[in-house]
C-alpha positions, 0 to 999 in steps of 0.5 A: 500500500502507498505511503505517500501521495500527491494530489493537485488542488485546483482553484475554481471560479464561479461562472454564475453565483446566486445567493438565495434563502437562509436555511434552518441551519443558518447557511444560505442556499446557493445556485452556482455554475462552478469551473475548476482551472489549472492554477493549483496547489500541490498537496502531499500526504505521507504516512509517518511513524509518529502519531498525529497530523503535522501540516507544513506549507511553503507560505506563512499565510495559512494556519498549520494547526487544527483550524486548517481545513485539511485537518478537518478533512482528515477528521471527517474521513476518519469518522466516515470510514473508520480508518485509523489515520494515525501519523500523517504529514500534510505538505501544502505547496500553495499557489492559490491566493488565500481569502480570494474566493477561488476555493484554495482551502476547499480545494486543499481539503478535497485533495486530502480526501482524494489522497486519503482514499488512495493511501488507505485503500477505501476506494470510495466513489466520488459521490461518497467523498463529496458527502464527507466534504460537505462536513468540512466546507460548502465548496469542498464537494464541488472541489472533490468533483472538479470540472464544470458543475452546477451546485445547489443547496448549501453546496452538497448538490453537485451535478456535472455539466459539459465543461468549458471547452477552451479559452484562457482565464486571467485572474487578478486579486485586488489588494485586499481580502474578504471573509466569506462569513462576513460577505454572506452576512451582508445579504441579511436574512431576506430571501433573494430571487435568482439574478443570474442566467444559469439556464443560458450559461448551461446551454452555452456550455453544452453548445461549447460556445465559450463567448456566450458563456463569458458574456453571461458570467455574473455574481450577486456578491458584487451587489454587496461590495462597499463602494471602495471594494466595488471600485477596485473590482470594477476597475479590474473588470474594465481593464480585462474587457478593454484588453479583449475579455469576452466577459469578466466577474468576481469569483465566489465571495471575492475579491478575485476577479476573472476574465474569460478570453478566446484569444491568448494574445489578448489574455497575455496583454491583460496580464501585463496591464494588470501587473502594472498595478497588482501583484497577484495576477495569473494566466490559466485555463479551464481544467 
């Protein structure tokens, strides 16, 4: 049996994102079309002789204690499968910015679940790993699946869609971070009507019409940004669109902004323009 395994933990963007009613458990229902991208962390799990879980990382911006989602993923896996994990080293090679709305922590947790399934030979189907994942975080089930999916409920209802077939994606993080918890609180307790064109986006994906998808990307979290936050996000979107993006939006609860391009040269032009102002700019592709 394997003693070490490395998994890619891919970032995600929300092609559409609606925040709906507050649930009895205090979470919001959502409906979102999500897409993984090639930008990723590398998560390496290694069995060790010493008891306990040791988390290390190549950056100092993530917690290395029990508060890290990767530790929660191990605990949830143990509880579901009965596996005695014992000694385990988890190394995070971080490339995805934290607190950015592109699922870095959730994707790391999903990678741990996939890795543990291999290390301990549990051979769980993706549906079961996703069920474990919802106990760790709302985006973890989707990150277990990856690709392109429509996600509903708190995040536990995941349905595969035809993937984004081509194109280039530019990511740019403004010079601030946002708390998901705080951003959801900004919606209050009122039930919201869907605002995004999910049906057309799903049809455009099925037709492999990248430009039609890009023209309909939308995120309701942009409506609860402060004036200062909105100015930064709008400025990045404007730069992307001026450089040729077919569409641009904020991802998740923000503040990462993405633009979808059908021309690689235009995408590279946007990267160059944004790097003049921002330090966290990435060129990636759908995954």
